[in-house]
C-alpha positions in Angstrom: 0.0 0.0 0.0 1.0 3.6 -0.3 1.6 6.0 -3.4 4.4 5.3 -5.8 7.1 7.9 -6.4 7.7 9.2 -9.9 11.1 8.8 -11.5 13.9 11.2 -10.7 13.8 14.5 -12.5 16.8 15.6 -14.5 16.1 19.2 -13.6 17.7 20.2 -10.3 14.9 22.6 -9.5 12.6 19.6 -8.9 14.9 18.2 -6.2 12.9 19.7 -3.2 9.6 18.3 -4.6 11.0 14.9 -4.9 12.4 15.0 -1.4 9.0 15.9 -0.1 7.4 13.1 -2.0 9.9 10.6 -0.7 9.2 11.8 2.8 5.5 11.3 2.3 6.0 7.8 0.9 8.2 6.8 3.9 5.4 8.1 6.2 2.8 6.1 4.3 4.9 3.0 4.4 5.4 3.4 8.2 1.7 4.0 8.7 0.9 1.0 6.5 3.2 -1.2 8.6 1.4 -0.2 11.7 -2.0 -0.9 10.2 -0.9 -4.3 9.0 0.5 -5.1 12.5 -2.6 -3.9 14.2 -4.7 -6.1 11.9 -2.9 -9.2 13.3 -3.4 -8.4 16.9 -6.6 -10.0 18.3 -8.0 -6.7 19.6 -7.0 -3.7 17.5 -5.8 -0.7 19.4 -6.7 3.0 19.0 -4.4 6.0 19.4 -1.2 4.0 19.3 1.9 6.1 19.9 5.5 4.8 20.1 7.3 5.0 23.5 9.7 7.8 24.1 13.3 7.0 23.1 14.7 7.2 26.6 14.3 4.4 29.1 12.1 2.1 27.1 12.2 -1.5 28.3 12.4 -4.5 25.9 8.9 -5.4 24.5 9.7 -9.1 24.4 10.6 -9.2 20.7 12.2 -12.6 19.9 13.0 -14.7 16.9 10.4 -17.4 16.5 10.5 -20.8 14.8 8.7 -21.3 11.5 5.0 -22.1 12.1 5.1 -25.3 10.0 7.8 -26.7 12.3 5.5 -26.7 15.3 3.0 -29.4 16.0 2.2 -28.9 19.6 2.8 -26.7 22.7 6.2 -26.5 24.3 6.9 -28.7 27.3 5.9 -27.3 30.6 8.4 -24.8 31.9 9.5 -24.6 35.5 9.4 -21.5 37.7 11.5 -21.1 40.8 9.4 -19.6 43.6 10.7 -17.3 46.3 12.0 -19.3 49.2 10.2 -17.2 51.8 6.8 -17.7 50.2 4.8 -20.7 51.4 1.2 -21.3 50.5 -1.3 -20.6 53.3 -3.9 -23.1 54.3 -6.5 -23.5 51.6 -9.2 -20.8 51.7 -12.7 -21.5 50.3 -14.0 -18.7 48.3 -17.4 -17.8 47.0 -17.0 -20.3 44.2 -16.1 -23.1 46.6 -12.7 -23.5 45.0 -9.8 -23.6 47.5 -6.7 -21.7 46.4 -3.3 -21.1 47.9 -1.8 -17.8 49.1 -2.1 -15.0 46.6 1.5 -14.0 47.4 3.1 -16.8 45.4 5.8 -15.1 43.3 8.9 -16.3 41.3 12.3 -15.7 42.8 14.3 -12.6 41.9 17.1 -14.7 40.5 14.8 -16.6 38.3 13.1 -13.4 37.0 16.5 -11.7 36.3 17.8 -14.6 34.4 14.8 -15.5 32.4 13.9 -11.9 31.6 17.4 -11.3 30.2 17.4 -14.5 28.1 13.9 -14.1 26.7 13.6 -10.3 26.4 10.2 -10.4 28.2 10.0 -7.3 30.5 10.7 -8.4 34.0 7.4 -7.1 35.5 5.4 -8.8 32.8 7.3 -12.1 33.3 6.6 -11.8 37.1 2.8 -11.7 36.3 3.0 -14.7 33.9 5.2 -16.8 36.3 3.1 -16.0 39.3 0.0 -17.2 37.5 1.8 -20.5 36.8 2.8 -20.9 40.4 -0.9 -20.4 41.5 -2.1 -22.9 38.9 0.6 -25.4 39.7 -0.7 -25.3 43.3 -4.4 -25.6 42.8 -5.0 -26.7 39.2 -2.0 -29.0 38.6 -4.0 -31.1 36.2 -4.0 -28.3 33.7 -0.2 -28.4 33.5 -0.2 -24.7 32.7 3.0 -23.0 31.6 4.0 -19.3 31.6 5.3 -19.2 28.0 1.7 -19.6 26.7 0.7 -16.5 28.6 3.9 -14.7 27.4 2.9 -15.6 23.8 -0.6 -14.2 24.3 0.7 -11.2 26.1 3.2 -10.4 23.3 0.7 -10.8 20.5 -2.1 -8.9 22.3 -0.2 -5.9 23.7 3.5 -6.3 23.5 3.4 -7.2 27.2 1.5 -4.1 28.1 3.7 -1.7 26.1 1.6 -1.4 22.9 -0.2 1.8 23.8 3.1 3.6 24.4 3.5 3.0 28.1 5.0 0.2 30.2 4.2 -1.9 33.3 4.9 0.0 36.5 6.3 -1.6 39.7 2.8 -2.3 40.9 2.0 -4.2 37.7 -0.4 -1.6 36.3 0.1 -0.3 32.8 1.2 3.3 32.8 -1.0 3.9 29.7 -4.3 1.9 29.5 -4.3 -0.5 26.6 -7.8 -0.3 25.1 -9.0 -1.7 21.8 -11.3 -0.3 19.1 -15.1 -0.5 19.5 -16.4 -4.0 19.0 -19.2 -2.7 16.8 -19.1 -5.3 14.0 -16.7 -3.4 11.8 -13.0 -4.0 11.2 -13.6 -7.8 11.4 -15.0 -7.6 14.9 -18.0 -9.2 16.5 -20.6 -6.6 17.5 -20.7 -6.5 21.3 -22.9 -3.8 22.8 -21.7 -2.2 26.0 -21.8 -4.4 29.0 -20.0 -2.4 31.7 -21.5 1.1 31.2 -18.0 2.2 30.1 -16.5 1.6 33.6 -13.6 -0.4 32.3 -13.2 0.6 28.7 -14.6 4.2 28.7 -17.2 3.4 26.0 -20.9 3.4 26.9 -22.0 2.2 23.4 -19.7 -0.7 22.6 -17.4 -3.0 24.5 -13.7 -2.8 23.9 -10.9 -5.2 24.8 -8.9 -3.9 27.8 -5.6 -4.3 29.5 -2.3 -6.1 28.7 -4.2 -9.4 28.1 -7.0 -7.7 26.2 -10.1 -9.0 28.0 -13.6 -8.1 26.8 -15.4 -6.5 29.8 -18.1 -9.3 29.8 -15.4 -12.0 30.0 -13.6 -10.1 32.7 -16.8 -9.9 34.7 -16.8 -13.7 34.7 -13.1 -14.6 35.0 -11.5 -11.5 36.6 -9.4 -12.6 39.6 -6.9 -10.7 41.7 -3.5 -12.3 42.6 -3.4 -10.4 45.9 -7.1 -11.0 46.8 -8.3 -7.5 46.2 -10.7 -6.1 43.6 -9.3 -7.5 40.3 -8.0 -5.0 37.8 -7.8 -5.9 34.0 -5.1 -3.2 33.6 -2.8 -5.0 36.2 -0.6 -7.7 34.7 -0.8 -9.9 37.8 -4.6 -10.0 37.8 -4.9 -10.2 34.0 -2.3 -13.0 33.7 -4.0 -15.1 36.5 -7.4 -14.5 35.0 -6.2 -15.5 31.6 -4.6 -18.7 33.0 -7.9 -19.6 34.7 -9.7 -19.0 31.4 -7.3 -21.1 29.4 -7.5 -24.0 31.9 -11.3 -24.1 31.9 -13.2 -27.3 31.0 -10.6 -29.6 32.5 -8.0 -28.8 29.8 -4.5 -30.3 29.9 -2.3 -27.6 28.2 0.5 -30.0 27.4 -2.0 -31.7 25.0 -1.9 -30.2 21.5 -5.7 -30.5 21.1 -6.5 -28.9 24.5 -3.9 -26.2 24.0 -5.2 -25.2 20.6 -8.8 -25.3 21.9 -7.8 -23.0 24.8 -6.1 -20.4 22.6 -8.9 -20.5 20.0 -11.3 -19.8 22.9 -9.2 -16.6 23.5 -9.3 -15.6 19.9 -11.0 -17.7 17.2 -8.3 -17.2 14.5 -5.9 -19.8 13.1 -3.3 -17.1 12.5 -3.6 -16.0 16.1 -3.1 -19.5 17.4 0.0 -20.0 15.1 1.5 -16.7 16.3 1.0 -17.5 20.0 2.4 -21.0 19.5 5.5 -19.6 17.8 6.2 -17.1 20.6 5.4 -19.6 23.3 8.0 -22.0 21.8 10.5 -19.2 21.4 10.2 -18.0 25.0 10.3 -21.5 26.4 13.4 -22.3 24.3 15.2 -19.1 25.3 14.4 -19.6 29.0 
């Protein structure tokens, strides 16, 4: 896409015009690249702006294996928990499901090493790995693994950085990541507003929200806080744990190729999306 540039003029007085044309073409190509990229993310984002040049963390970019080489999910990855964190006695919540302490976290040494080797921002990785530690403790049959969350988090929001911000120390995005209106256009399903705009700022249509791009209606069903407070879809700890619960629904075993694909398709019903998440999950697991 983009306008073509006419051939170079032999008259020197046309040089400035050609330079302006070239600049416009470059701008169009850059814009086109962003549009193509946005089209591949499950929930397209509005008002995207690049981060400032100074102090921008890695967004988790990593070389991925060819899609045709992958036939199933990566093996379950381990997470080293903090030595001073022990699960509390099981607590029965409103849904009758016992769960361990919400304070389960990976060790600093594990986070430092794996973040460096994979390029996943450390604070995002902490959210993904914490979700695995919780699922390991109270849904071990799912055999959940953090690289799947990292793959989804990268494709959905570049680990919370897509809107131009980053993840703060508290796990909240410094700039809310909010998608386009789900109004039936732009290859979206029409979903009228379900949250009165409380989460997405739109009182007409729902929009995907947060680093894991939950639809408000889905968040209302699955939203869960790692720390046992009111869950926040713009917080990576809460969004990651809620996504893990969602993926493990219906008794899935995420080391099974069929169950893994079913889980990710339930997140976004697109074969291209599944292939992209699978490639990133394998890349992160391999680099770790």
